C-alpha positions in Angstrom: -85.9 -100.6 -16.6 -84.8 -99.3 -13.2 -85.5 -95.3 -13.1 -82.9 -93.5 -14.6 -79.3 -93.2 -12.5 -76.9 -90.5 -13.9 -73.4 -92.4 -13.7 -70.5 -90.0 -11.8 -67.9 -91.9 -13.4 -66.0 -90.3 -16.1 -64.0 -93.3 -17.1 -67.1 -94.9 -18.6 -67.3 -91.4 -20.5 -63.9 -91.7 -22.2 -64.4 -95.2 -23.0 -67.5 -95.1 -24.5 -67.6 -91.7 -26.0 -66.8 -92.8 -29.6 -69.7 -95.8 -29.5 -72.7 -94.6 -31.5 -76.0 -96.8 -30.5 -79.8 -96.6 -31.9 -82.3 -97.5 -29.8 -85.9 -98.3 -32.0 -88.4 -98.1 -29.2 -91.9 -96.8 -29.1 -92.5 -96.5 -26.0 -91.3 -92.9 -24.9 -90.9 -93.3 -21.4 -88.3 -96.2 -21.7 -87.0 -94.3 -24.8 -86.6 -91.5 -22.2 -84.8 -93.7 -19.6 -82.3 -95.7 -22.0 -81.1 -92.5 -23.8 -80.1 -90.3 -20.3 -78.4 -93.4 -19.1 -76.7 -94.5 -22.2 -75.4 -90.3 -22.9 -73.9 -90.9 -18.9 -72.2 -93.3 -20.0 -70.7 -92.2 -22.4 -72.1 -93.5 -25.9 -73.9 -91.3 -28.7 -77.9 -91.9 -28.6 -80.3 -91.8 -31.4 -83.6 -92.7 -31.5 -86.1 -93.8 -33.6 -89.8 -94.2 -32.3 -91.2 -97.0 -35.1 -89.8 -99.7 -37.0 -89.8 -98.2 -40.6 -87.7 -95.1 -39.1 -85.9 -97.5 -37.2 -84.4 -99.7 -40.4 -84.0 -96.8 -42.2 -81.4 -95.2 -39.4 -79.9 -98.5 -38.9 -78.8 -98.9 -42.8 -77.7 -95.5 -43.3 -76.3 -94.3 -39.4 -73.4 -96.3 -39.3 -73.7 -97.3 -35.7 -71.9 -99.4 -33.4 -74.7 -101.1 -32.2 -79.0 -101.1 -32.3 -81.1 -101.8 -29.3 -84.3 -102.8 -30.5 -87.8 -103.6 -29.5 -89.6 -106.2 -30.8 -93.3 -104.6 -31.1 -92.9 -101.7 -33.2 -95.4 -100.0 -35.3 -95.1 -100.5 -38.9 -92.4 -102.9 -38.9 -91.9 -105.3 -36.2 -88.4 -105.7 -34.4 -87.9 -109.3 -35.6 -88.3 -108.2 -39.7 -86.1 -105.0 -38.6 -83.1 -107.7 -37.7 -83.8 -110.3 -40.7 -83.5 -107.6 -42.9 -80.8 -105.8 -41.7 -78.4 -109.5 -41.7 -79.8 -109.9 -45.4 -77.9 -106.8 -46.6 -75.1 -108.0 -44.8 -75.4 -105.0 -42.1 -73.8 -106.7 -39.3 -73.2 -104.4 -35.9 -74.7 -105.7 -32.9 -78.3 -105.9 -32.4 -79.8 -106.2 -29.1 -83.5 -107.3 -28.8 -86.0 -105.9 -26.3 -89.1 -107.5 -25.6 -92.0 -108.1 -23.0 -92.3 -111.4 -25.0 -90.3 -114.1 -23.0 -91.0 -117.0 -24.4 -88.4 -119.2 -25.4 -89.8 -119.6 -29.1 -89.6 -115.8 -29.3 -85.6 -115.8 -28.1 -84.8 -118.4 -30.3 -86.5 -116.5 -33.5 -84.4 -113.5 -32.6 -81.2 -115.2 -32.0 -81.8 -117.2 -34.9 -82.6 -114.5 -37.3 -79.0 -112.5 -36.5 -79.6 -111.2 -32.9 -76.3 -111.2 -30.5 -78.7 -111.1 -27.3 -82.4 -110.9 -26.5 -83.3 -109.1 -23.4 -87.2 -109.5 -22.0 -88.7 -106.7 -20.0 -88.6 -105.6 -17.3 -84.6 -105.5 -17.0 -82.3 -104.1 -15.0 -80.0 -101.2 -15.8 -76.9 -102.8 -14.8 -77.9 -105.8 -16.6 -78.5 -103.7 -20.0 -75.3 -101.9 -19.4 -73.3 -105.1 -18.9 -74.6 -107.0 -22.0 -74.2 -104.0 -24.4 -70.5 -103.6 -23.2 -70.1 -107.1 -24.0 -71.6 -107.3 -27.1 -69.4 -104.2 -27.9 -66.3 -106.1 -27.0 -67.0 -108.9 -29.3 -65.3 -106.4 -32.0 -62.4 -106.3 -30.1 -62.2 -110.1 -28.9 -58.8 -110.6 -27.7 -56.3 -113.2 -29.8 -53.5 -114.6 -29.3 -50.5 -113.0 -31.0 -49.6 -116.4 -32.7 -52.8 -117.1 -33.9 -52.7 -116.1 -37.7 -55.0 -113.9 -39.4 -55.8 -116.0 -42.4 -56.8 -119.7 -42.2 -57.9 -121.8 -44.8 -60.2 -124.7 -44.2 -61.0 -126.8 -47.4 -63.1 -124.2 -49.5 -63.0 -121.6 -47.0 -61.1 -118.9 -45.6 -61.5 -117.0 -42.8 -59.9 -113.3 -42.1 -59.5 -112.1 -39.0 -58.2 -108.9 -39.6 -61.0 -108.0 -42.0 -63.4 -110.6 -40.1 -64.9 -112.1 -43.5 -65.3 -115.5 -44.3 -65.2 -116.8 -48.3 -66.3 -120.0 -49.4 -64.8 -121.3 -52.9 -63.9 -117.4 -52.9 -67.7 -116.4 -52.4 -68.4 -113.8 -49.4 -70.4 -115.6 -46.9 -72.4 -112.6 -44.6 -71.7 -113.6 -40.7 -73.2 -111.3 -37.9 -70.7 -109.9 -35.3 -71.5 -112.8 -33.1 -71.7 -115.6 -35.5 -67.6 -114.5 -36.5 -66.3 -114.2 -32.8 -67.9 -118.0 -32.4 -66.5 -119.1 -35.5 -63.4 -117.4 -34.7 -63.2 -118.6 -30.9 -63.0 -122.0 -32.4 -60.7 -121.5 -34.8 -57.7 -119.8 -32.3 -58.4 -122.7 -30.1 -56.2 -124.7 -32.8 -58.3 -128.2 -33.2 -58.7 -128.3 -29.5 -62.2 -129.0 -28.0 -64.0 -125.9 -26.2 -67.0 -126.5 -24.0 -70.2 -124.5 -24.0 -69.2 -122.5 -21.1 -65.6 -121.8 -22.7 -67.6 -120.3 -25.8 -69.6 -118.4 -23.6 -67.3 -116.8 -21.7 -65.1 -116.1 -24.4 -67.7 -114.6 -26.6 -70.0 -112.9 -24.7 -67.5 -112.6 -21.2 -67.6 -114.0 -17.9 -70.8 -112.3 -16.3 -73.3 -113.2 -19.2 -76.2 -115.1 -18.1 -77.7 -116.8 -21.4 -78.1 -120.0 -21.5 -75.8 -123.1 -23.1 -78.5 -124.0 -25.8 -77.5 -120.1 -27.3 -74.1 -121.7 -28.6 -76.1 -124.3 -30.2 -78.0 -121.9 -31.6 -74.9 -120.1 -33.3 -73.4 -123.5 -34.2 -76.6 -124.2 -36.0 -76.3 -120.9 -37.9 -73.0 -121.7 -38.6 -73.3 -124.7 -40.4 -76.1 -123.6 -42.6 -73.7 -121.0 -43.6 -70.1 -122.8 -43.8 -71.1 -126.3 -44.1 -71.7 -128.3 -47.5 -73.9 -130.3 -45.7 -75.2 -129.0 -42.2 -76.0 -132.4 -41.0 -72.5 -133.9 -41.7 -70.5 -130.8 -40.7 -66.6 -131.2 -41.9 -65.4 -128.4 -39.9 -67.5 -127.4 -37.3 -67.9 -130.8 -35.2 -70.0 -131.7 -32.3 -67.5 -133.7 -29.5 -70.6 -135.5 -27.6 -70.8 -134.4 -23.8 -67.4 -132.1 -24.3 -68.6 -129.1 -26.8 -67.3 -128.1 -30.1 -64.3 -128.0 -32.2 -62.9 -127.0 -35.8 -61.8 -129.0 -38.1 -58.9 -127.7 -40.6 
């Protein structure tokens, strides 16, 4: 990560001051740099130095976002994000790791992380990705879009960000819901992967388009009766995806 650089822009402090970030990292030098820079940007920062402490704090602390190292003492980052999602805790999680293999990135995303950032990373990139992840909870929607949409056995509530299937709640991560709602509010129009990425993650996000495919796979596994033959989350070959009511 870049050396700590203290921000002097008071606009950032005012905008970010009500957002709480949990940093779960066992490297003290990285933790110090993250804390200094995030607090300079106006975030309220808490720190956990091992996986067990991080899991307990993430469960109980009411955080808006978690920065989570993968290789941690006691409980690793993959197990933490898996546990949080299984318990229905849907705050955005950004995973940090020196392990840049595609398999590790895919595993992190499939377990429910919103992003996977390979060390070493630049401060500017990290801050941009944090802001993009936090924007997902406030994704802009046209006024004419209905807050409650029914599609067969599915009920999708934009106001509460909840999805039910046959009346049973279906736990989705923050980004899974944003990808789903992005397609729902398109009103049956086909969206390309680039359009989905730009709308959900922001135009400056540099993740691969395969990320979109992974999230659609996760959504189909959770929402479709037969993920191999989806009835709602449809692929339009050579173009992208659309949502069928």
